[in-house]
KEKE-3310 file (N, C-alpha, C; in steps of 0.2 Angstrom, whole numbers, plus 5000, padded with zeros to 4 digits):
npx = (4221:4209:4206:4190:4187:4175:4167:4166:4155:4142:4143:4133:4124:4124:4121:4125:4138:4144:4152:4163:4169:4175:4185:4192:4197:4204:4215:4220:4226:4236:4245:4250:4256:4266:4273:4278:4286:4296:4301:4305:4316:4325:4328:4335:4347:4353:4358:4367:4376:4380:4386:4403:4413:4421:4436:4444:4460:4474:4484:4501:4514:4525:4543:4552:4568:4580:4587:4602:4594:4581:4564:4549:4538:4526:4515:4503:4488:4478:4465:4464:4466:4478:4493:4503:4520:4533:4550:4564:4581:4598:4613:4628:4641:4658:4672:4689:4704:4720:4731:4733:4721:4723:4720:4712:4709:4700:4697:4680:4676:4670:4678:4689:4691:4704:4710:4727:4736:4742:4759:4766:4780:4793:4793:4800:4815:4831:4841:4855:4869:4869:4878:4889:4889:4902:4915:4923:4939:4953:4968:4984:5000:5002:4996:4981:4965:4953:4938:4925:4920:4913:4904:4906:4906:4902:4885:4870:4861:4868:4871:4881:4890:4901:4916:4925:4927:4926:4929:4926:4928:4927:4936:4932:4932:4943:4956:4963:4968:4976:4985:4979:4986:5001:4999:4986:4972:4964:4949:4938:4923:4914:4897:4884:4866:4858:4851:4860:4872:4889:4900:4916:4931:4936:4948:4967:4969:4983:4992:4988:4988:4997:4994:4980:4974:4974:4965:4972:4965:4950:4950:4948:4946:4951:4950:4951:4944:4948:4941:4926:4918:4925:4929:4929:4917:4907:4909:4910:4896:4883:4873:4865:4861:4870:4880:4891:4903:4916:4930:4941:4953:4960:4976:4983:4980:4966:4954:4939:4939:4933:4918:4910:4893:4882:4880:4870:4873:4869:4874)
npy = (5212:5209:5215:5217:5217:5231:5225:5212:5198:5196:5187:5183:5183:5171:5156:5145:5150:5156:5149:5145:5156:5160:5151:5153:5167:5164:5156:5165:5174:5167:5163:5175:5179:5170:5173:5187:5182:5174:5185:5193:5184:5185:5196:5200:5191:5197:5208:5205:5198:5209:5218:5219:5207:5213:5211:5211:5219:5212:5216:5222:5218:5231:5233:5239:5250:5253:5267:5279:5289:5302:5301:5300:5286:5282:5270:5262:5256:5248:5244:5248:5261:5273:5271:5278:5277:5279:5278:5278:5278:5277:5285:5275:5278:5285:5279:5286:5279:5280:5273:5263:5251:5233:5220:5204:5190:5175:5160:5158:5165:5180:5196:5203:5215:5222:5233:5240:5233:5243:5244:5246:5255:5249:5250:5245:5245:5244:5229:5229:5239:5256:5266:5278:5296:5302:5312:5325:5319:5321:5330:5330:5336:5328:5317:5306:5305:5292:5282:5272:5269:5255:5251:5237:5232:5236:5229:5237:5246:5243:5235:5239:5230:5230:5239:5238:5239:5233:5238:5237:5238:5241:5246:5252:5248:5240:5241:5234:5231:5242:5256:5272:5287:5296:5308:5307:5297:5284:5287:5283:5288:5296:5301:5308:5305:5315:5331:5341:5339:5334:5324:5317:5313:5296:5292:5294:5299:5302:5295:5281:5276:5265:5255:5249:5236:5224:5212:5203:5195:5195:5210:5217:5230:5233:5239:5243:5250:5253:5260:5263:5273:5284:5290:5306:5309:5302:5306:5303:5298:5290:5282:5281:5283:5281:5288:5281:5282:5278:5287:5294:5305:5322:5324:5337:5352:5347:5338:5331:5319:5307:5299:5286:5278:5281:5272:5265:5263:5259:5259)
npz = (4911:4900:4885:4875:4858:4850:4840:4841:4845:4854:4870:4877:4869:4861:4862:4876:4875:4886:4895:4886:4883:4894:4897:4884:4886:4898:4893:4883:4893:4899:4889:4887:4898:4899:4889:4892:4903:4896:4889:4899:4904:4894:4891:4903:4903:4893:4897:4907:4899:4892:4901:4906:4915:4930:4935:4950:4955:4961:4974:4972:4981:4988:4987:4999:5000:5012:5014:5020:5024:5031:5028:5019:5013:5001:5000:4989:4984:4971:4976:4989:5002:5002:5009:5023:5027:5038:5038:5046:5046:5052:5048:5043:5054:5050:5053:5054:5055:5063:5058:5044:5042:5044:5033:5032:5023:5019:5012:5006:5015:5023:5021:5034:5044:5053:5066:5068:5080:5095:5102:5116:5123:5132:5149:5159:5170:5164:5168:5167:5173:5171:5159:5165:5162:5150:5153:5143:5136:5147:5145:5150:5149:5138:5142:5143:5150:5149:5147:5157:5174:5184:5197:5209:5221:5238:5237:5231:5244:5254:5270:5283:5293:5302:5305:5294:5276:5261:5246:5228:5210:5192:5178:5163:5145:5141:5150:5157:5170:5172:5180:5184:5174:5178:5191:5192:5201:5209:5218:5234:5236:5249:5256:5264:5262:5256:5252:5252:5255:5249:5239:5247:5249:5255:5257:5254:5239:5231:5241:5244:5232:5227:5235:5230:5223:5209:5199:5186:5177:5179:5179:5191:5202:5218:5235:5253:5266:5283:5294:5292:5298:5303:5291:5282:5275:5282:5295:5310:5312:5320:5315:5299:5282:5268:5253:5240:5229:5215:5209:5196:5199:5197:5204:5207:5201:5213:5205:5201:5188:5179:5184:5194:5194:5208:5223:5238:5255:5273:5289)
capx = (4216:4209:4201:4187:4185:4168:4163:4163:4149:4139:4143:4126:4118:4126:4118:4129:4144:4148:4158:4168:4172:4179:4191:4197:4200:4211:4220:4225:4230:4241:4251:4254:4261:4271:4278:4281:4293:4302:4305:4310:4321:4330:4332:4340:4352:4358:4361:4371:4381:4383:4390:4409:4414:4426:4441:4447:4467:4477:4489:4507:4518:4531:4549:4557:4575:4582:4594:4604:4590:4575:4560:4542:4538:4520:4512:4496:4486:4473:4458:4466:4467:4485:4497:4510:4526:4539:4557:4570:4587:4603:4619:4633:4647:4663:4678:4695:4710:4726:4735:4730:4720:4726:4714:4714:4705:4701:4693:4674:4672:4671:4685:4689:4697:4708:4715:4734:4738:4748:4763:4769:4787:4794:4794:4805:4820:4837:4845:4863:4870:4869:4885:4890:4892:4909:4917:4928:4944:4958:4974:4989:5007:5002:4992:4974:4961:4945:4934:4920:4919:4907:4904:4904:4906:4896:4879:4866:4857:4871:4871:4888:4889:4906:4920:4929:4922:4930:4926:4928:4927:4930:4938:4931:4937:4950:4960:4967:4971:4982:4985:4979:4992:5005:4995:4979:4972:4956:4947:4934:4921:4907:4894:4877:4862:4855:4853:4862:4880:4892:4906:4920:4936:4937:4955:4970:4971:4990:4996:4985:4988:5001:4988:4974:4976:4968:4966:4972:4960:4944:4950:4943:4950:4951:4952:4948:4943:4946:4935:4922:4914:4929:4931:4926:4910:4903:4909:4908:4887:4881:4870:4864:4861:4876:4880:4897:4906:4922:4931:4947:4954:4966:4979:4986:4975:4962:4948:4938:4938:4929:4914:4905:4887:4884:4877:4868:4874:4867:4875)
capy = (5214:5208:5219:5215:5223:5231:5223:5206:5196:5197:5181:5182:5180:5165:5150:5141:5152:5159:5144:5144:5162:5162:5147:5156:5172:5162:5154:5170:5177:5162:5164:5183:5180:5166:5177:5191:5179:5172:5190:5196:5181:5185:5204:5200:5189:5199:5213:5202:5198:5216:5221:5214:5206:5217:5208:5215:5216:5210:5222:5220:5219:5234:5232:5246:5248:5258:5272:5282:5296:5302:5302:5297:5283:5280:5265:5262:5249:5251:5243:5250:5268:5275:5271:5281:5274:5283:5276:5281:5275:5280:5283:5272:5282:5283:5281:5286:5275:5283:5270:5260:5244:5227:5216:5198:5186:5169:5156:5155:5170:5188:5200:5205:5221:5223:5240:5240:5234:5248:5242:5251:5255:5245:5256:5243:5248:5239:5227:5232:5246:5263:5269:5286:5302:5303:5319:5325:5316:5327:5329:5334:5336:5323:5311:5307:5299:5291:5276:5273:5266:5253:5251:5231:5230:5232:5230:5242:5245:5236:5236:5239:5226:5231:5245:5236:5238:5232:5242:5234:5242:5241:5252:5249:5250:5237:5245:5228:5234:5248:5262:5279:5290:5300:5316:5305:5291:5282:5290:5281:5295:5294:5307:5307:5304:5322:5335:5347:5337:5332:5319:5318:5308:5292:5290:5299:5296:5300:5290:5275:5273:5259:5250:5248:5230:5223:5204:5204:5192:5200:5218:5219:5233:5231:5242:5240:5255:5249:5262:5268:5278:5290:5295:5313:5308:5301:5311:5299:5298:5284:5278:5284:5282:5285:5286:5280:5280:5278:5293:5294:5312:5324:5326:5344:5353:5343:5339:5325:5319:5301:5297:5280:5278:5280:5266:5266:5258:5259:5256)
capz = (4910:4893:4879:4869:4854:4850:4834:4843:4846:4863:4872:4880:4863:4859:4868:4878:4874:4891:4897:4881:4883:4899:4895:4880:4890:4902:4890:4881:4897:4902:4885:4887:4904:4897:4884:4896:4908:4893:4887:4904:4906:4888:4892:4909:4901:4887:4901:4910:4896:4889:4906:4907:4923:4933:4940:4956:4954:4968:4975:4972:4987:4986:4992:5000:5001:5017:5013:5026:5027:5034:5022:5018:5007:5001:4997:4987:4981:4968:4980:4996:5004:5002:5018:5023:5031:5039:5039:5049:5047:5054:5044:5047:5056:5048:5058:5051:5059:5063:5054:5039:5044:5042:5030:5032:5020:5019:5006:5008:5020:5020:5024:5042:5045:5060:5066:5071:5087:5097:5106:5121:5123:5139:5155:5165:5170:5163:5174:5167:5175:5166:5158:5166:5158:5149:5151:5138:5140:5149:5144:5154:5146:5134:5146:5142:5154:5146:5150:5163:5180:5186:5204:5209:5229:5240:5232:5232:5249:5258:5278:5285:5299:5306:5302:5288:5270:5255:5239:5221:5204:5186:5174:5157:5138:5140:5153:5159:5177:5172:5184:5182:5173:5184:5192:5192:5206:5211:5225:5235:5239:5253:5258:5267:5256:5258:5244:5254:5257:5242:5239:5250:5249:5259:5256:5250:5233:5230:5244:5243:5224:5226:5239:5226:5219:5203:5197:5179:5173:5178:5178:5197:5208:5226:5241:5259:5271:5289:5298:5287:5302:5304:5285:5282:5272:5288:5301:5315:5313:5325:5311:5294:5275:5265:5247:5237:5222:5213:5204:5195:5201:5195:5210:5207:5206:5214:5201:5198:5179:5178:5191:5192:5197:5216:5228:5245:5260:5278:5296)
cpx = (4214:4203:4197:4186:4176:4164:4162:4157:4148:4140:4136:4121:4118:4124:4124:4137:4148:4153:4163:4173:4177:4185:4195:4201:4206:4217:4226:4229:4235:4248:4253:4258:4266:4276:4282:4287:4297:4305:4310:4317:4327:4333:4337:4347:4358:4361:4366:4378:4384:4388:4396:4410:4422:4431:4445:4455:4469:4483:4495:4511:4524:4536:4552:4563:4576:4586:4595:4600:4584:4569:4553:4541:4531:4518:4505:4496:4480:4465:4460:4468:4475:4487:4502:4515:4532:4545:4562:4575:4593:4610:4624:4638:4653:4668:4685:4702:4715:4732:4731:4729:4722:4719:4717:4708:4706:4697:4687:4672:4674:4677:4685:4695:4697:4711:4721:4733:4744:4753:4766:4777:4788:4796:4798:4811:4826:4839:4852:4863:4872:4876:4885:4890:4899:4910:4921:4935:4950:4965:4979:4995:5008:4998:4986:4970:4954:4942:4928:4921:4913:4909:4903:4902:4907:4891:4876:4862:4861:4872:4878:4888:4895:4910:4922:4925:4927:4925:4930:4924:4929:4931:4938:4935:4944:4957:4965:4972:4977:4980:4983:4986:4994:5001:4988:4980:4965:4956:4940:4930:4915:4904:4885:4872:4857:4856:4857:4870:4883:4897:4912:4925:4937:4943:4960:4973:4978:4992:4994:4985:4991:4997:4983:4977:4971:4970:4967:4967:4953:4944:4948:4948:4948:4954:4948:4948:4943:4942:4931:4918:4919:4931:4927:4919:4905:4904:4907:4899:4887:4877:4868:4864:4864:4877:4889:4899:4913:4925:4939:4948:4962:4970:4981:4986:4970:4955:4945:4936:4933:4925:4910:4898:4886:4880:4874:4869:4872:4872:4871)
cpy = (5212:5213:5217:5220:5223:5228:5215:5204:5194:5189:5178:5180:5175:5160:5146:5142:5155:5156:5145:5151:5164:5157:5150:5162:5170:5159:5160:5173:5173:5163:5171:5183:5175:5169:5183:5187:5178:5180:5194:5192:5183:5191:5204:5197:5192:5205:5212:5203:5205:5219:5216:5213:5210:5213:5212:5213:5216:5215:5219:5222:5224:5234:5238:5245:5255:5261:5276:5288:5296:5303:5300:5293:5281:5274:5264:5257:5250:5249:5245:5256:5268:5274:5274:5278:5278:5278:5279:5277:5279:5279:5280:5277:5280:5283:5280:5283:5280:5281:5266:5252:5238:5222:5209:5194:5180:5165:5156:5160:5176:5190:5202:5209:5223:5230:5236:5239:5238:5243:5247:5251:5252:5250:5251:5245:5243:5236:5227:5238:5250:5264:5276:5289:5302:5311:5319:5324:5322:5325:5334:5333:5329:5316:5312:5301:5298:5284:5278:5269:5263:5250:5241:5230:5234:5233:5235:5240:5240:5240:5235:5236:5228:5237:5244:5237:5238:5235:5238:5238:5240:5247:5249:5252:5248:5240:5239:5229:5238:5254:5269:5282:5294:5307:5314:5298:5290:5285:5288:5287:5293:5301:5305:5306:5310:5325:5341:5345:5334:5326:5321:5313:5304:5290:5294:5296:5296:5295:5282:5272:5267:5255:5246:5241:5228:5215:5207:5200:5193:5207:5220:5222:5232:5236:5242:5248:5252:5252:5267:5274:5284:5293:5301:5313:5306:5304:5309:5299:5290:5280:5283:5281:5287:5283:5285:5279:5281:5283:5291:5304:5315:5327:5334:5347:5348:5343:5333:5324:5314:5300:5291:5282:5277:5274:5270:5262:5261:5256:5260)
cpz = (4903:4890:4875:4865:4854:4845:4836:4847:4854:4865:4874:4875:4861:4864:4869:4878:4879:4893:4892:4881:4888:4899:4890:4882:4893:4898:4885:4886:4900:4895:4885:4893:4901:4893:4888:4901:4904:4890:4891:4905:4901:4889:4898:4907:4896:4892:4905:4907:4893:4896:4908:4914:4924:4937:4945:4956:4961:4967:4976:4977:4984:4991:4992:5003:5005:5014:5020:5025:5029:5029:5023:5013:5007:4996:4995:4984:4978:4971:4987:4996:5004:5009:5017:5029:5032:5041:5041:5050:5048:5050:5047:5049:5053:5052:5055:5056:5057:5059:5050:5043:5041:5040:5030:5027:5018:5015:5009:5014:5019:5023:5030:5041:5052:5061:5070:5078:5090:5101:5110:5121:5130:5143:5160:5165:5170:5168:5173:5170:5171:5165:5160:5160:5157:5149:5146:5141:5142:5148:5147:5152:5141:5136:5145:5146:5151:5150:5154:5168:5182:5193:5205:5216:5233:5236:5234:5238:5254:5266:5280:5293:5303:5302:5297:5283:5265:5248:5232:5216:5198:5182:5167:5151:5140:5144:5155:5165:5176:5176:5181:5180:5179:5184:5193:5197:5205:5217:5227:5239:5243:5255:5260:5261:5258:5252:5246:5256:5249:5245:5243:5250:5256:5260:5252:5244:5231:5235:5245:5236:5224:5231:5235:5222:5213:5201:5189:5175:5173:5178:5185:5201:5214:5231:5247:5264:5278:5294:5296:5291:5303:5298:5285:5278:5277:5294:5308:5317:5317:5320:5304:5288:5270:5257:5245:5230:5221:5208:5203:5195:5198:5203:5211:5202:5207:5209:5199:5191:5178:5185:5190:5195:5204:5218:5235:5248:5268:5284:5302)
residu = (UNK:UNK:UNK:UNK:UNK:UNK:UNK:UNK:UNK:UNK:UNK:UNK:UNK:UNK:UNK:UNK:UNK:UNK:UNK:UNK:UNK:UNK:UNK:UNK:UNK:UNK:UNK:UNK:UNK:UNK:UNK:UNK:UNK:UNK:UNK:UNK:UNK:UNK:UNK:UNK:UNK:UNK:UNK:UNK:UNK:UNK:UNK:UNK:UNK:UNK:UNK:UNK:UNK:UNK:UNK:UNK:UNK:UNK:UNK:UNK:UNK:UNK:UNK:UNK:UNK:UNK:UNK:UNK:UNK:UNK:UNK:UNK:UNK:UNK:UNK:UNK:UNK:UNK:UNK:UNK:UNK:UNK:UNK:UNK:UNK:UNK:UNK:UNK:UNK:UNK:UNK:UNK:UNK:UNK:UNK:UNK:UNK:UNK:UNK:UNK:UNK:UNK:UNK:UNK:UNK:UNK:UNK:UNK:UNK:UNK:UNK:UNK:UNK:UNK:UNK:UNK:UNK:UNK:UNK:UNK:UNK:UNK:UNK:UNK:UNK:UNK:UNK:UNK:UNK:UNK:UNK:UNK:UNK:UNK:UNK:UNK:UNK:UNK:UNK:UNK:UNK:UNK:UNK:UNK:UNK:UNK:UNK:UNK:UNK:UNK:UNK:UNK:UNK:UNK:UNK:UNK:UNK:UNK:UNK:UNK:UNK:UNK:UNK:UNK:UNK:UNK:UNK:UNK:UNK:UNK:UNK:UNK:UNK:UNK:UNK:UNK:UNK:UNK:UNK:UNK:UNK:UNK:UNK:UNK:UNK:UNK:UNK:UNK:UNK:UNK:UNK:UNK:UNK:UNK:UNK:UNK:UNK:UNK:UNK:UNK:UNK:UNK:UNK:UNK:UNK:UNK:UNK:UNK:UNK:UNK:UNK:UNK:UNK:UNK:UNK:UNK:UNK:UNK:UNK:UNK:UNK:UNK:UNK:UNK:UNK:UNK:UNK:UNK:UNK:UNK:UNK:UNK:UNK:UNK:UNK:UNK:UNK:UNK:UNK:UNK:UNK:UNK:UNK:UNK:UNK:UNK:UNK:UNK:UNK:UNK:UNK:UNK:UNK:UNK:UNK:UNK:UNK:UNK:UNK:UNK:UNK:UNK:UNK:UNK:UNK:UNK:UNK)
# end
């Protein structure tokens, strides 16, 4: 709204001045409005220049390193709300070997740790005939009886097809078919394969001593019993399971000195 000063000339008093006054007032109003618009634009541009632009920083990713513990790790970003992340890791179990490990390393590859391989002791029965227990050598009037006896024939679990049976054995430690010294002799012994029985002589060790043969090349002693079913150890049994061995016995007084491992036969 335009304000007209009090000392201005009354337009009505001026002839033909009414139209000019209206045009004058309109021009003044337009100029004032233009000035106000320019001032407003200038002020707004100065205000925008005065306020610095705020850049929104970008969150930097956080690298988490897992440790063998249980805990809480808090991640926060400048423009985001804090986040709580629970990381649960299990510690690696430690195994203590009873033996030091064997380490194998090859070029271009990592180390390979292997535990020693345990080896079991063999449990199979030896194929060779075990050596029997050796008693203390017996000395009588300057005579010594030693060595050990290996049974040869018949084989283990032999089935007796007839009455006659040939026994063979070896006297080891380089006896070379020598005969037992005076006062001693070989004896074939037979008994039932039961826990309550004991070995019984199947021959007369004194009388049969000259009838035992020996091969000097092989050192194999041989003696045959004509009727095994009649010897004391069998006692006229119709059938059964029996054991036999070879012994060097002292003749007087009677006492076994060296005995071989026993074997089983049937009839």
